[in-house]
N, C-alpha and C positions, 0 to 999 in steps of 0.2 A: 349731166352732173360733173362736177370738176370734183378732182381727189388734189389735197395739197401736197405741195411735190416732196416738201422735209419727212412726209409721212411713210411716202412709197417707196425711200430708200432703206425702213424698217419694215418692210414686208418684204424683201426679194426673196428671202428663203422661200423653200418649194412648202409647201404644207401637203403631207401633216409634217410636222418639224420632226428632225429627228437632231440625238444631241443632248445637251444640258437641261437641268428646271426650263419654265418659262420665268423664271426668275428668280433670284436667291434669296432668303432671307424670306422675311415679309412684310407686304403692303399695305397692311391693315395702318388705318391714320391713327394717330395716336394722339391725345389720350381720349377722344373719344371715336373707339372703331367706326360709328354710322357718320361722323362726319368728316369732312377735309377740310379743315381750316386754313385759309391763304397766309404765307409767311408774311411778319409782320412787315420785313423791309421791304417786300415786293409791292406791299397794298398803303407806307409809305409812301410810294415814288409815284402815285395818281395814275397806274395804266389800267388798277384793275375796276372794272364795270362787272355790279353786280346786276341781275337781273333776271324776272321768276320764267319757270318753265311751271303753266300749270296754274291752279289746278284746272286743268279742261282736258276733255276726255281725248279728242285726236292726236293731240304730244307726249303725255304720259302712259298714255294704256290704263288710263283713270284717273278717276281725283283726286291725285295726288303733287303735292308743289313742290316742286323744285329749285334751292334760292344757291342761285349757281355763280361762280363770281370768275369772269373772263380775264384773259389777259390778251390783248386779242382774241384767236379763235383757240386758245389752250382752258382749258378747265382747271385751275388752280385751285375750288374750292367748292365745295355741294353740301346741302344740307337736306335731307327727304323729310317735308313735313305731311304729317299725315291726320286725319279725324274730319275732313271733309264728309265722308260717306257714313259716317257713326251711324247704327242703327240701333246698337244693343240688345242685339236676337240674344247672345248668354242670359241675359237678366229678364227678360222676355220669357225666355224657356223654361226660366225656375218659377213662373207663374202658371205655367201651365202643365197639365197633364201630362204623365209620359206622352199619352199616345198624341195628343197634338204635338208635342215635339218634333213629331214626324216630318210636320210641316214648315217648321220655321229652320227646320238645320238645312234644307239644299238652299235657302237662300243668301248663304252664307259664301260660298264660293256662288256666283252665279253661274259662271262656265262650265267647271267639276262638280256641277249638281248633285248627281247621282253618288257620289266618293261622300260627299257629308251626308244623305242619307242613309249610305252604306254603316259608314262607322259610329252614327249615333244607332241605331237601331242596333248592331252587335253589342256595342257595350250595355245596353239594355237588356239587351237576352245574355250576357253573360252573367249581369248582375240578377237574373232570373232562375240562372242553371239551365238554359231554356235549347233543347237541340231543335235544326228544322229541319223539314226534310229536302232530300237530297234533289228537289229536283229544283226547290228555289235558291239552294245553292249556286246552284249550276246558272243557273236562270240569274241572279246576283252577278254573277261575273263577267257572263255576256252582256250586262249591261253597262256593267262599271269598265269594259275594255272600250265595249262601244265610248261609251261617254268619253275615256281619255283621246281615242282618235278626234271627237270631236273639241273636244280641248286645244289639241294640240292642231288640230285645222286652223283653229280663230287664230290663235299665236305664230302659226305661220303665215297666214293669209293679213293679217295685219303688220304684221311686221316685216312682211316684203315690202308692202306700200307704203309704209313709209322712208322705205328706201330709193321706193321708185318703180319698182315690181308689179306692175298697177293686175295685169291678168291673173297674178298668183292670185288675187283677191277675189275674182269670182272662180278661177277653178278651185280653190279649197272649201268656199262657201257654197260651190256645187255639193259634192263629198257632204258638207256637213248638213246640209239640206237632205239627203236621202238619210241620215244617219237621224236627224229630225223627223221625219215620217214614221223612221222606226215606232222611236219613242213612242208615236202618237197613235200609232198601230196599238200597239200594247196598253197605252196606261190611259190615250184619249188628251194625253197634254204632249207637247213638245218640249217643257223644260219645268222644274221643279214640279216633275209627277209623282208622288207620294206613293210610288206601287212598289217601294220594299216597307213592309209593314213588320211591326215585330211579329215575331215567330213564321216569317213567311215574305209571301207575296199578298197584296190585297185581292188582285181575280188571278184567274189559270192562264194560261198563254192563249191570246186567241188562234182560233184557226186562221191558217194563212200567212201569220210571222214567220213562219221556219223557209218557205220557198221566198220571199222575200230578202229577208236576213242573208239567203245562199248567194241572192243575185248581187248584192253588197259588198259579201265576201271574194266574190269571183271578179269583182272590179276596181276592188281599191289599190289591190298590189299594180296595175297596169296605172290608176291615177297617180301613186306614189313613185312610182319610174321616168313620169311626164313631168312632175314636180321638179324633179334631180334634174333632167335634160332641161329646165328651164333655166335654173338655176345656177348649178355647180358649173354650167358652161358661160355663165354670165360674169366678164370681167368685170362690170362695176359692184355685181353684188359679191365677187370673190375679197375685192379691194375692202367691199366697205365692212367687212365680217372678219376675216382672216389677221392673227395678230391682234384684234380690235378686243378690247373689256377684258382683260388677263386676271383671269383670278387659280391659282396653284391650288394644288392639293392640302394641303398646309392649312392655309386660309382658307378653303372652304371646310374644313373640317371646321376650324376655328371661328367660323361664324356660322356654324348650326346647319351648314346647307343641306338639302337633302335632292332625292328628286333627280331630274336630270339635269340641272345644276352641277349638282356631286357630282354625277357618272361624266360629265362633259370636263371636268378636271381630272380625271384619274382616276378616281376611288370607285372602286368596282362592290357598290350598295345597292340591293334590291330587297324592300321589306316580302317583297311575291315572293320570292326566293329565298331571301335568307329568315325570314321571320314569315310562314305561310298561312295564311289564311285562305276561307272559304277551300275552294280545293285548286290552286295554285301549285301544289307540290305533285296533282294526281295530270298538269298538264306540260305540255312542253315547249321551251320560249327561250329567247336568248336573250340576255342584258344588253344594251349596247352601250360602252365605255370608251371614250376618246380623252385623249391626256394633253391636249391641247389649251384645255382653260377658255378658249375665247368665241368670239357672239358663232363664229360659224359652227366649233365644236358644241356650243349649246345648241344650235339648228339640226346639225346631222344628228345627235344622241336623237330627237322629237321625231325625225322624220322616220329613224330606223325603229324608234319604239311604234311608233304607227303601222309599221311592218309586223312588230313582231304581235300586236293588240289584235291585231287581224286575225293571225294563225289561232289566237288562243280562244275566238271567237267561233273563228272555223271549227276547233274540239268541241269547242261548248256545243255547239249547234249537232254536232254529229251525236253528243252523251244525250241533251233534252230528246232526240227526235225518238230517242227509245225507251222515251221516258212517260209516253201517253197514257194520260187515264191516272197517273200518281196523284200522291196530294199535292197540294203546291203551300199547305200554310197546316201548322200543327191545330192537333185539336184540344186544344186546353183552354176552354170555354170562359176559363177565370182571365183570360188578357186575349183573345181570338174574339170577332166579330161573329156572331150565327153565321150561317148561309143565310142568303138575301132571301131565298123561297122558305125558310122557315116562319118568317116575319107576318106574312098571310096567312098561317096556318095556328100557330102558335101563341101565346098569347106571352108566358115564360119568355120567350128566344124574344119579341118586343120590348117587353121590359127590359132585359140583359142586355140589348143593344141601346138602349137609347140611357140606363145607371154606365154602359162603357164608354159612351160618347161625351155625355154630361159630365163623370164624376172621376173617370177613368181608373185605371188597376193599378194595386198598390204593389210596390216593387221591396223586394226584403234591406234591410239594412244594411248598409256596405259602401264602400266605395272602388273605383273600376278606372282601368285608362285603357284604351287601345287603340291602337294603330293600325294604319292601312297607308296601301303605297297608292298615295293620290295622283293626279297629272301633273302636279306643281309636289311632289315629295310627301315628304311623312307627314297625315293627316292624323292627327291624334283628337281623343275625343274622353273625357275626366268627367264622371259622372258622381256625384256623393249621395244615398240616400239612406231618408231616416227612417224608413218603412213607410210611406206615403204615397197619395196617387200624383205627387207630382214632385220633382227632382229636387234635394237643397241646395244641390251645388251644380254648373254645369259652364264647362273651357274647355275650347278646342285649339288644337297646338297647329297653327296657320304656319303652312309653309309658306305663302305670301311674302308674311310678315318677316320673316328668316329669309329671303329673300333680299328686301329690300333693303337686309342689314348690311349685303355683301356691295352696297352700290358703292360706297365711297372708293372701298379699293376697286374694283372693275373699272371707274371712271378717272383714277389716278393717271396721268401725261397722257392723258384725252383730249382731242380738240369737239369742239362743240358740234361740229358734224354728227362724229359718232356717240353722242351721249343717248338719243333717240332710241342708237342700235342697242345698244348696252341695255338702255333699262326695258326696249321690249324683252330680250334676249331671256334678262330674268321671269320674264314672264308672272308678275304679279297682279292678284288681281284684287282690285281696293278694298270690294266686302268684304272677302276673306283678313282682310288688314284693319280694319276699323271697326268691321261685327258687334 
């Protein structure tokens, strides 16, 4: 793997950089922040070649089309074209009952599916003014953090693979498979679990889950140390990531960035700590922040977050192990399905179960917006109810969509070889974008 000599000269400073900001002023393109346009004089010279990156999954982390203008190896213009994975989930959910909408929400972000499921359920519960049992709160938090690790492992494995670090892909997916085994043990599904239910959890935590989850908690810290040993001592990885894809704090804020992309630009903001939900105000964890705003910083933030998420899972486990026998879902029969054992002995329970599944429950009139810290940043769910069994309006605030807005700023003054590293570091999921 070769590195352009002219770029090496710009990366001679030791990382982390100390001194002035990563660049002066703003690099956000004008007049359209999401499109980097070629200078007309350069285009008239005839040296600019326009090519397509995508829409194919291996090169663009999903079905994303990048129209790139190249002058030799230099990226002079870029435009991200979306819509190749449009599913219409939000409009579909408006035609389904509140109960059935839980199934659709995790498919919006098919890597951080538990987060989408969680934010939707929290929004419905807020409209209902419903409190959920403590056991369900802590289990939701545990699974949400496992899903955060899962998402970051997919990011790290695929991003490293694209830069030639093939072994990292297998190591990351080894740990990812351990998490999927835990999901399957709890829910019966490895992805799109539908385990978070309005009012709590769909089922109680199965026997044997705690020991298996404890094995993962004890294993993961050493795995993370191995990742750092493989990459942080690799000169090719360092040269391909440090000083590449710069995004300043001011530009990150102006472009509505959140999550790891925002914290990698030096902005210390995390909804779990700053606007706590579930029981995040009762656990101890750090929020990794790096000021360099490059591909390397975005990678390190996510690796450090995996370590912190492992700590949160450990604390959730300790708390849940003391909750044996406690309820996992509320006892509001207007919203919650009757216990399965009652269906064999009670005609009223059978009828109630049938009506909830087919007709759904009614939600009081009102509107609500709920946000959580998903693996990709601020995940929001906006719901409007007219008092019916179906939502009048469903809309998700997709962090991946906002991440793509930073593409043109990050690739400015970059080489075509750096393009995939930059796009991968923003960690956009196209289902989340097109939804």
